[in-house]
N, CA, C, O and CB atoms as a CASP TS submission, in Angstrom:
PFRMAT TS
TARGET T0000
AUTHOR 0000-0000-0000
METHOD Language model
MODEL 1
PARENT N/A
ATOM      1  N   UNK     1      -3.809 -57.425  88.973  1.00  0.00           N
ATOM      2  CA  UNK     1      -3.937 -58.254  87.855  1.00  0.00           C
ATOM      3  C   UNK     1      -4.510 -57.462  86.774  1.00  0.00           C
ATOM      4  O   UNK     1      -5.529 -56.789  86.930  1.00  0.00           O
ATOM      5  CB  UNK     1      -4.739 -59.448  88.140  1.00  0.00           C
ATOM      6  N   UNK     2      -3.843 -57.538  85.647  1.00  0.00           N
ATOM      7  CA  UNK     2      -4.382 -56.916  84.498  1.00  0.00           C
ATOM      8  C   UNK     2      -5.669 -57.680  83.901  1.00  0.00           C
ATOM      9  O   UNK     2      -5.857 -58.884  84.075  1.00  0.00           O
ATOM     10  CB  UNK     2      -3.265 -56.824  83.461  1.00  0.00           C
ATOM     11  N   UNK     3      -6.448 -56.916  83.248  1.00  0.00           N
ATOM     12  CA  UNK     3      -7.815 -57.480  82.745  1.00  0.00           C
ATOM     13  C   UNK     3      -7.514 -58.625  81.855  1.00  0.00           C
ATOM     14  O   UNK     3      -8.200 -59.644  81.926  1.00  0.00           O
ATOM     15  CB  UNK     3      -8.712 -56.385  81.929  1.00  0.00           C
ATOM     16  N   UNK     4      -6.510 -58.517  81.006  1.00  0.00           N
ATOM     17  CA  UNK     4      -6.229 -59.685  80.099  1.00  0.00           C
ATOM     18  C   UNK     4      -5.922 -60.901  80.876  1.00  0.00           C
ATOM     19  O   UNK     4      -6.383 -61.983  80.513  1.00  0.00           O
ATOM     20  CB  UNK     4      -5.063 -59.401  79.153  1.00  0.00           C
ATOM     21  N   UNK     5      -5.176 -60.797  81.919  1.00  0.00           N
ATOM     22  CA  UNK     5      -4.857 -61.929  82.708  1.00  0.00           C
ATOM     23  C   UNK     5      -6.098 -62.506  83.474  1.00  0.00           C
ATOM     24  O   UNK     5      -6.350 -63.703  83.618  1.00  0.00           O
ATOM     25  CB  UNK     5      -3.765 -61.547  83.667  1.00  0.00           C
ATOM     26  N   UNK     6      -6.819 -61.456  83.935  1.00  0.00           N
ATOM     27  CA  UNK     6      -8.138 -62.073  84.673  1.00  0.00           C
ATOM     28  C   UNK     6      -9.042 -62.750  83.810  1.00  0.00           C
ATOM     29  O   UNK     6      -9.698 -63.703  84.230  1.00  0.00           O
ATOM     30  CB  UNK     6      -8.999 -61.006  85.364  1.00  0.00           C
ATOM     31  N   UNK     7      -9.136 -62.326  82.600  1.00  0.00           N
ATOM     32  CA  UNK     7     -10.057 -63.034  81.665  1.00  0.00           C
ATOM     33  C   UNK     7      -9.449 -64.499  81.419  1.00  0.00           C
ATOM     34  O   UNK     7     -10.175 -65.492  81.465  1.00  0.00           O
ATOM     35  CB  UNK     7     -10.212 -62.182  80.231  1.00  0.00           C
ATOM     36  N   UNK     8      -8.182 -64.568  81.177  1.00  0.00           N
ATOM     37  CA  UNK     8      -7.656 -66.000  80.911  1.00  0.00           C
ATOM     38  C   UNK     8      -7.728 -66.753  82.187  1.00  0.00           C
ATOM     39  O   UNK     8      -8.059 -67.937  82.137  1.00  0.00           O
ATOM     40  CB  UNK     8      -6.139 -66.026  80.362  1.00  0.00           C
ATOM     41  N   UNK     9      -7.457 -66.200  83.312  1.00  0.00           N
ATOM     42  CA  UNK     9      -7.421 -67.070  84.606  1.00  0.00           C
ATOM     43  C   UNK     9      -8.774 -67.402  84.897  1.00  0.00           C
ATOM     44  O   UNK     9      -8.981 -68.462  85.488  1.00  0.00           O
ATOM     45  CB  UNK     9      -6.771 -66.357  85.876  1.00  0.00           C
ATOM     46  N   UNK    10      -9.732 -66.671  84.578  1.00  0.00           N
ATOM     47  CA  UNK    10     -11.220 -66.898  85.129  1.00  0.00           C
ATOM     48  C   UNK    10     -12.148 -67.247  83.772  1.00  0.00           C
ATOM     49  O   UNK    10     -13.365 -67.077  83.848  1.00  0.00           O
ATOM     50  CB  UNK    10     -11.855 -65.363  85.996  1.00  0.00           C
ATOM     51  N   UNK    11     -11.584 -67.704  82.617  1.00  0.00           N
ATOM     52  CA  UNK    11     -12.377 -67.911  81.432  1.00  0.00           C
ATOM     53  C   UNK    11     -13.444 -69.063  81.714  1.00  0.00           C
ATOM     54  O   UNK    11     -14.519 -69.006  81.118  1.00  0.00           O
ATOM     55  CB  UNK    11     -11.422 -68.273  80.203  1.00  0.00           C
ATOM     56  N   UNK    12     -13.209 -70.002  82.514  1.00  0.00           N
ATOM     57  CA  UNK    12     -14.298 -71.062  82.682  1.00  0.00           C
ATOM     58  C   UNK    12     -15.519 -70.413  83.423  1.00  0.00           C
ATOM     59  O   UNK    12     -16.685 -70.653  83.109  1.00  0.00           O
ATOM     60  CB  UNK    12     -13.735 -72.366  83.544  1.00  0.00           C
ATOM     61  N   UNK    13     -15.133 -69.541  84.467  1.00  0.00           N
ATOM     62  CA  UNK    13     -16.224 -68.931  85.134  1.00  0.00           C
ATOM     63  C   UNK    13     -17.043 -67.959  84.366  1.00  0.00           C
ATOM     64  O   UNK    13     -18.268 -67.876  84.455  1.00  0.00           O
ATOM     65  CB  UNK    13     -15.750 -68.305  86.254  1.00  0.00           C
ATOM     66  N   UNK    14     -16.229 -67.176  83.552  1.00  0.00           N
ATOM     67  CA  UNK    14     -16.865 -66.275  82.627  1.00  0.00           C
ATOM     68  C   UNK    14     -17.768 -66.978  81.607  1.00  0.00           C
ATOM     69  O   UNK    14     -18.866 -66.506  81.314  1.00  0.00           O
ATOM     70  CB  UNK    14     -15.824 -65.491  81.919  1.00  0.00           C
ATOM     71  N   UNK    15     -17.313 -68.068  81.090  1.00  0.00           N
ATOM     72  CA  UNK    15     -18.023 -68.795  80.121  1.00  0.00           C
ATOM     73  C   UNK    15     -19.273 -69.390  80.821  1.00  0.00           C
ATOM     74  O   UNK    15     -20.332 -69.418  80.194  1.00  0.00           O
ATOM     75  CB  UNK    15     -17.118 -69.881  79.475  1.00  0.00           C
ATOM     76  N   UNK    16     -19.210 -69.829  81.983  1.00  0.00           N
ATOM     77  CA  UNK    16     -20.376 -70.505  82.705  1.00  0.00           C
ATOM     78  C   UNK    16     -21.376 -69.435  82.847  1.00  0.00           C
ATOM     79  O   UNK    16     -22.538 -69.742  82.582  1.00  0.00           O
ATOM     80  CB  UNK    16     -19.991 -71.143  84.161  1.00  0.00           C
ATOM     81  N   UNK    17     -21.093 -68.094  83.261  1.00  0.00           N
ATOM     82  CA  UNK    17     -21.922 -67.039  83.488  1.00  0.00           C
ATOM     83  C   UNK    17     -22.445 -66.560  82.157  1.00  0.00           C
ATOM     84  O   UNK    17     -23.574 -66.070  82.136  1.00  0.00           O
ATOM     85  CB  UNK    17     -21.229 -65.987  84.247  1.00  0.00           C
ATOM     86  N   UNK    18     -21.770 -66.646  81.084  1.00  0.00           N
ATOM     87  CA  UNK    18     -22.367 -66.280  79.832  1.00  0.00           C
ATOM     88  C   UNK    18     -23.354 -67.300  79.379  1.00  0.00           C
ATOM     89  O   UNK    18     -24.415 -66.945  78.864  1.00  0.00           O
ATOM     90  CB  UNK    18     -21.332 -66.082  78.802  1.00  0.00           C
ATOM     91  N   UNK    19     -23.066 -68.473  79.539  1.00  0.00           N
ATOM     92  CA  UNK    19     -23.889 -69.635  79.106  1.00  0.00           C
ATOM     93  C   UNK    19     -25.168 -69.662  80.049  1.00  0.00           C
ATOM     94  O   UNK    19     -26.225 -70.010  79.524  1.00  0.00           O
ATOM     95  CB  UNK    19     -23.019 -71.055  79.203  1.00  0.00           C
ATOM     96  N   UNK    20     -25.163 -69.368  81.226  1.00  0.00           N
ATOM     97  CA  UNK    20     -26.353 -69.218  82.088  1.00  0.00           C
ATOM     98  C   UNK    20     -27.218 -68.105  81.581  1.00  0.00           C
ATOM     99  O   UNK    20     -28.436 -68.281  81.532  1.00  0.00           O
ATOM    100  CB  UNK    20     -25.958 -68.948  83.547  1.00  0.00           C
ATOM    101  N   UNK    21     -26.676 -66.956  81.194  1.00  0.00           N
ATOM    102  CA  UNK    21     -27.461 -65.785  80.770  1.00  0.00           C
ATOM    103  C   UNK    21     -27.904 -65.946  79.312  1.00  0.00           C
ATOM    104  O   UNK    21     -28.963 -65.434  78.950  1.00  0.00           O
ATOM    105  CB  UNK    21     -26.634 -64.475  80.941  1.00  0.00           C
ATOM    106  N   UNK    22     -27.092 -66.674  78.414  1.00  0.00           N
ATOM    107  CA  UNK    22     -27.237 -66.683  77.040  1.00  0.00           C
ATOM    108  C   UNK    22     -28.376 -67.853  76.877  1.00  0.00           C
ATOM    109  O   UNK    22     -28.945 -67.930  75.787  1.00  0.00           O
ATOM    110  CB  UNK    22     -25.769 -66.954  76.255  1.00  0.00           C
ATOM    111  N   UNK    23     -28.679 -68.642  77.785  1.00  0.00           N
ATOM    112  CA  UNK    23     -29.655 -69.532  77.539  1.00  0.00           C
ATOM    113  C   UNK    23     -31.038 -69.156  77.310  1.00  0.00           C
ATOM    114  O   UNK    23     -31.779 -69.775  76.546  1.00  0.00           O
ATOM    115  CB  UNK    23     -29.635 -70.309  78.456  1.00  0.00           C
ATOM    116  N   UNK    24     -31.421 -67.996  78.069  1.00  0.00           N
ATOM    117  CA  UNK    24     -32.624 -67.304  77.900  1.00  0.00           C
ATOM    118  C   UNK    24     -32.550 -66.280  76.661  1.00  0.00           C
ATOM    119  O   UNK    24     -33.518 -66.203  75.904  1.00  0.00           O
ATOM    120  CB  UNK    24     -32.948 -66.590  79.222  1.00  0.00           C
ATOM    121  N   UNK    25     -31.491 -65.554  76.469  1.00  0.00           N
ATOM    122  CA  UNK    25     -31.307 -64.681  75.420  1.00  0.00           C
ATOM    123  C   UNK    25     -31.172 -65.108  74.053  1.00  0.00           C
ATOM    124  O   UNK    25     -31.495 -64.431  73.078  1.00  0.00           O
ATOM    125  CB  UNK    25     -30.320 -64.017  75.678  1.00  0.00           C
ATOM    126  N   UNK    26     -30.663 -66.298  74.027  1.00  0.00           N
ATOM    127  CA  UNK    26     -30.154 -66.999  72.719  1.00  0.00           C
ATOM    128  C   UNK    26     -30.943 -68.409  72.434  1.00  0.00           C
ATOM    129  O   UNK    26     -30.309 -69.464  72.435  1.00  0.00           O
ATOM    130  CB  UNK    26     -28.481 -67.321  72.871  1.00  0.00           C
ATOM    131  N   UNK    27     -32.115 -68.384  72.231  1.00  0.00           N
ATOM    132  CA  UNK    27     -32.815 -69.689  72.028  1.00  0.00           C
ATOM    133  C   UNK    27     -32.521 -70.458  70.735  1.00  0.00           C
ATOM    134  O   UNK    27     -32.909 -71.613  70.559  1.00  0.00           O
ATOM    135  CB  UNK    27     -34.263 -69.452  72.075  1.00  0.00           C
ATOM    136  N   UNK    28     -31.808 -69.750  69.835  1.00  0.00           N
ATOM    137  CA  UNK    28     -31.403 -70.329  68.554  1.00  0.00           C
ATOM    138  C   UNK    28     -30.783 -71.780  68.784  1.00  0.00           C
ATOM    139  O   UNK    28     -29.902 -71.994  69.617  1.00  0.00           O
ATOM    140  CB  UNK    28     -30.347 -69.357  67.835  1.00  0.00           C
ATOM    141  N   UNK    29     -31.249 -72.596  68.089  1.00  0.00           N
ATOM    142  CA  UNK    29     -30.686 -74.042  68.196  1.00  0.00           C
ATOM    143  C   UNK    29     -29.849 -74.363  66.825  1.00  0.00           C
ATOM    144  O   UNK    29     -29.593 -75.519  66.487  1.00  0.00           O
ATOM    145  CB  UNK    29     -31.995 -75.190  68.397  1.00  0.00           C
ATOM    146  N   UNK    30     -29.479 -73.291  66.127  1.00  0.00           N
ATOM    147  CA  UNK    30     -28.754 -73.635  64.936  1.00  0.00           C
ATOM    148  C   UNK    30     -27.285 -74.042  65.287  1.00  0.00           C
ATOM    149  O   UNK    30     -26.632 -74.635  64.429  1.00  0.00           O
ATOM    150  CB  UNK    30     -28.783 -72.442  63.946  1.00  0.00           C
ATOM    151  N   UNK    31     -26.710 -73.743  66.550  1.00  0.00           N
ATOM    152  CA  UNK    31     -25.416 -74.186  66.919  1.00  0.00           C
ATOM    153  C   UNK    31     -25.504 -74.816  68.235  1.00  0.00           C
ATOM    154  O   UNK    31     -26.270 -74.388  69.098  1.00  0.00           O
ATOM    155  CB  UNK    31     -24.430 -73.085  66.916  1.00  0.00           C
ATOM    156  N   UNK    32     -24.703 -75.870  68.417  1.00  0.00           N
ATOM    157  CA  UNK    32     -24.868 -76.693  69.632  1.00  0.00           C
ATOM    158  C   UNK    32     -24.350 -75.805  70.818  1.00  0.00           C
ATOM    159  O   UNK    32     -23.770 -74.738  70.618  1.00  0.00           O
ATOM    160  CB  UNK    32     -24.045 -78.123  69.518  1.00  0.00           C
ATOM    161  N   UNK    33     -24.571 -76.263  71.935  1.00  0.00           N
ATOM    162  CA  UNK    33     -24.017 -75.669  73.328  1.00  0.00           C
ATOM    163  C   UNK    33     -22.540 -75.574  73.153  1.00  0.00           C
ATOM    164  O   UNK    33     -21.932 -74.528  73.379  1.00  0.00           O
ATOM    165  CB  UNK    33     -24.362 -76.639  74.695  1.00  0.00           C
ATOM    166  N   UNK    34     -21.962 -76.680  72.747  1.00  0.00           N
ATOM    167  CA  UNK    34     -20.485 -76.778  72.668  1.00  0.00           C
ATOM    168  C   UNK    34     -19.876 -75.800  71.665  1.00  0.00           C
ATOM    169  O   UNK    34     -18.843 -75.181  71.921  1.00  0.00           O
ATOM    170  CB  UNK    34     -20.077 -78.197  72.288  1.00  0.00           C
ATOM    171  N   UNK    35     -20.602 -75.668  70.418  1.00  0.00           N
ATOM    172  CA  UNK    35     -20.185 -74.730  69.474  1.00  0.00           C
ATOM    173  C   UNK    35     -20.212 -73.261  69.890  1.00  0.00           C
ATOM    174  O   UNK    35     -19.328 -72.457  69.592  1.00  0.00           O
ATOM    175  CB  UNK    35     -20.969 -74.906  68.341  1.00  0.00           C
ATOM    176  N   UNK    36     -21.380 -72.962  70.654  1.00  0.00           N
ATOM    177  CA  UNK    36     -21.366 -71.565  71.272  1.00  0.00           C
ATOM    178  C   UNK    36     -20.430 -71.355  72.175  1.00  0.00           C
ATOM    179  O   UNK    36     -19.897 -70.247  72.233  1.00  0.00           O
ATOM    180  CB  UNK    36     -22.525 -71.215  71.895  1.00  0.00           C
ATOM    181  N   UNK    37     -20.069 -72.370  73.028  1.00  0.00           N
ATOM    182  CA  UNK    37     -19.135 -72.187  74.166  1.00  0.00           C
ATOM    183  C   UNK    37     -17.727 -72.041  73.566  1.00  0.00           C
ATOM    184  O   UNK    37     -16.927 -71.215  74.007  1.00  0.00           O
ATOM    185  CB  UNK    37     -19.204 -73.422  75.208  1.00  0.00           C
ATOM    186  N   UNK    38     -17.450 -72.877  72.539  1.00  0.00           N
ATOM    187  CA  UNK    38     -16.058 -72.750  71.911  1.00  0.00           C
ATOM    188  C   UNK    38     -15.985 -71.445  71.244  1.00  0.00           C
ATOM    189  O   UNK    38     -14.895 -70.872  71.272  1.00  0.00           O
ATOM    190  CB  UNK    38     -15.735 -73.899  70.860  1.00  0.00           C
ATOM    191  N   UNK    39     -17.023 -70.858  70.619  1.00  0.00           N
ATOM    192  CA  UNK    39     -16.913 -69.611  70.066  1.00  0.00           C
ATOM    193  C   UNK    39     -16.718 -68.446  70.995  1.00  0.00           C
ATOM    194  O   UNK    39     -15.944 -67.514  70.779  1.00  0.00           O
ATOM    195  CB  UNK    39     -18.007 -69.411  69.317  1.00  0.00           C
ATOM    196  N   UNK    40     -17.494 -68.584  72.057  1.00  0.00           N
ATOM    197  CA  UNK    40     -17.313 -67.526  73.114  1.00  0.00           C
ATOM    198  C   UNK    40     -15.807 -67.564  73.827  1.00  0.00           C
ATOM    199  O   UNK    40     -15.234 -66.558  74.247  1.00  0.00           O
ATOM    200  CB  UNK    40     -18.489 -67.757  74.262  1.00  0.00           C
ATOM    201  N   UNK    41     -15.319 -68.809  73.877  1.00  0.00           N
ATOM    202  CA  UNK    41     -14.095 -68.931  74.460  1.00  0.00           C
ATOM    203  C   UNK    41     -13.019 -68.358  73.531  1.00  0.00           C
ATOM    204  O   UNK    41     -12.053 -67.751  73.994  1.00  0.00           O
ATOM    205  CB  UNK    41     -13.853 -70.337  74.807  1.00  0.00           C
ATOM    206  N   UNK    42     -13.194 -68.558  72.190  1.00  0.00           N
ATOM    207  CA  UNK    42     -12.294 -67.983  71.257  1.00  0.00           C
ATOM    208  C   UNK    42     -12.214 -66.498  71.328  1.00  0.00           C
ATOM    209  O   UNK    42     -11.156 -65.872  71.396  1.00  0.00           O
ATOM    210  CB  UNK    42     -12.656 -68.378  69.937  1.00  0.00           C
ATOM    211  N   UNK    43     -13.643 -65.878  71.303  1.00  0.00           N
ATOM    212  CA  UNK    43     -13.663 -64.500  71.399  1.00  0.00           C
ATOM    213  C   UNK    43     -13.028 -63.948  72.662  1.00  0.00           C
ATOM    214  O   UNK    43     -12.275 -62.980  72.553  1.00  0.00           O
ATOM    215  CB  UNK    43     -15.001 -64.066  71.287  1.00  0.00           C
ATOM    216  N   UNK    44     -13.251 -64.446  73.769  1.00  0.00           N
ATOM    217  CA  UNK    44     -12.577 -63.908  74.968  1.00  0.00           C
ATOM    218  C   UNK    44     -10.995 -64.138  74.924  1.00  0.00           C
ATOM    219  O   UNK    44     -10.251 -63.239  75.316  1.00  0.00           O
ATOM    220  CB  UNK    44     -13.196 -64.601  76.259  1.00  0.00           C
ATOM    221  N   UNK    45     -10.489 -65.341  74.448  1.00  0.00           N
ATOM    222  CA  UNK    45      -9.054 -65.322  74.367  1.00  0.00           C
ATOM    223  C   UNK    45      -8.461 -64.385  73.421  1.00  0.00           C
ATOM    224  O   UNK    45      -7.349 -63.901  73.632  1.00  0.00           O
ATOM    225  CB  UNK    45      -8.592 -66.582  74.055  1.00  0.00           C
ATOM    226  N   UNK    46      -9.175 -64.097  72.356  1.00  0.00           N
ATOM    227  CA  UNK    46      -8.821 -63.133  71.308  1.00  0.00           C
ATOM    228  C   UNK    46      -8.761 -61.718  71.999  1.00  0.00           C
ATOM    229  O   UNK    46      -7.787 -60.982  71.842  1.00  0.00           O
ATOM    230  CB  UNK    46      -9.906 -63.171  70.082  1.00  0.00           C
ATOM    231  N   UNK    47      -9.715 -61.414  72.677  1.00  0.00           N
ATOM    232  CA  UNK    47      -9.970 -60.075  73.368  1.00  0.00           C
ATOM    233  C   UNK    47      -8.841 -59.961  74.373  1.00  0.00           C
ATOM    234  O   UNK    47      -8.254 -58.890  74.522  1.00  0.00           O
ATOM    235  CB  UNK    47     -11.465 -59.981  74.115  1.00  0.00           C
ATOM    236  N   UNK    48      -8.548 -60.968  75.016  1.00  0.00           N
ATOM    237  CA  UNK    48      -7.491 -60.800  76.098  1.00  0.00           C
ATOM    238  C   UNK    48      -5.996 -60.641  75.450  1.00  0.00           C
ATOM    239  O   UNK    48      -5.121 -59.973  76.001  1.00  0.00           O
ATOM    240  CB  UNK    48      -7.536 -62.132  77.111  1.00  0.00           C
ATOM    241  N   UNK    49      -5.823 -61.288  74.301  1.00  0.00           N
ATOM    242  CA  UNK    49      -4.560 -61.177  73.596  1.00  0.00           C
ATOM    243  C   UNK    49      -4.424 -59.576  72.998  1.00  0.00           C
ATOM    244  O   UNK    49      -3.398 -58.897  73.031  1.00  0.00           O
ATOM    245  CB  UNK    49      -4.535 -62.365  72.350  1.00  0.00           C
ATOM    246  N   UNK    50      -5.676 -59.193  72.474  1.00  0.00           N
ATOM    247  CA  UNK    50      -5.585 -57.809  71.893  1.00  0.00           C
ATOM    248  C   UNK    50      -5.354 -56.725  72.929  1.00  0.00           C
ATOM    249  O   UNK    50      -4.616 -55.764  72.708  1.00  0.00           O
ATOM    250  CB  UNK    50      -6.860 -57.475  71.133  1.00  0.00           C
ATOM    251  N   UNK    51      -6.028 -56.917  74.101  1.00  0.00           N
ATOM    252  CA  UNK    51      -5.802 -56.053  75.203  1.00  0.00           C
ATOM    253  C   UNK    51      -4.263 -55.715  75.491  1.00  0.00           C
ATOM    254  O   UNK    51      -3.845 -54.622  75.874  1.00  0.00           O
ATOM    255  CB  UNK    51      -6.435 -56.697  76.403  1.00  0.00           C
ATOM    256  N   UNK    52      -3.472 -56.899  75.226  1.00  0.00           N
ATOM    257  CA  UNK    52      -2.061 -56.723  75.586  1.00  0.00           C
ATOM    258  C   UNK    52      -1.283 -56.114  74.603  1.00  0.00           C
ATOM    259  O   UNK    52      -0.146 -55.728  74.876  1.00  0.00           O
ATOM    260  CB  UNK    52      -1.451 -57.924  75.901  1.00  0.00           C
ATOM    261  N   UNK    53      -1.840 -55.961  73.311  1.00  0.00           N
ATOM    262  CA  UNK    53      -1.122 -55.222  72.231  1.00  0.00           C
ATOM    263  C   UNK    53      -0.941 -53.752  72.636  1.00  0.00           C
ATOM    264  O   UNK    53      -1.792 -53.170  73.309  1.00  0.00           O
ATOM    265  CB  UNK    53      -1.911 -55.314  70.861  1.00  0.00           C
ATOM    266  N   UNK    54       0.207 -53.158  72.204  1.00  0.00           N
ATOM    267  CA  UNK    54       0.383 -51.683  72.450  1.00  0.00           C
ATOM    268  C   UNK    54      -0.520 -50.773  71.628  1.00  0.00           C
ATOM    269  O   UNK    54      -0.450 -49.551  71.760  1.00  0.00           O
ATOM    270  CB  UNK    54       1.809 -51.292  72.165  1.00  0.00           C
TER
END
């Protein structure tokens, strides 16, 4: 399985792991949990698509 596929297939698990770790590292309350999660999901999706580009 290519890395880009793995990211997309496992995006929820990756987001949960990121969220668990970010809780302590990013105490900033300027963005909601949902906003931070949506942003992280958008970044991962973009990265996965970029990896596929020649």
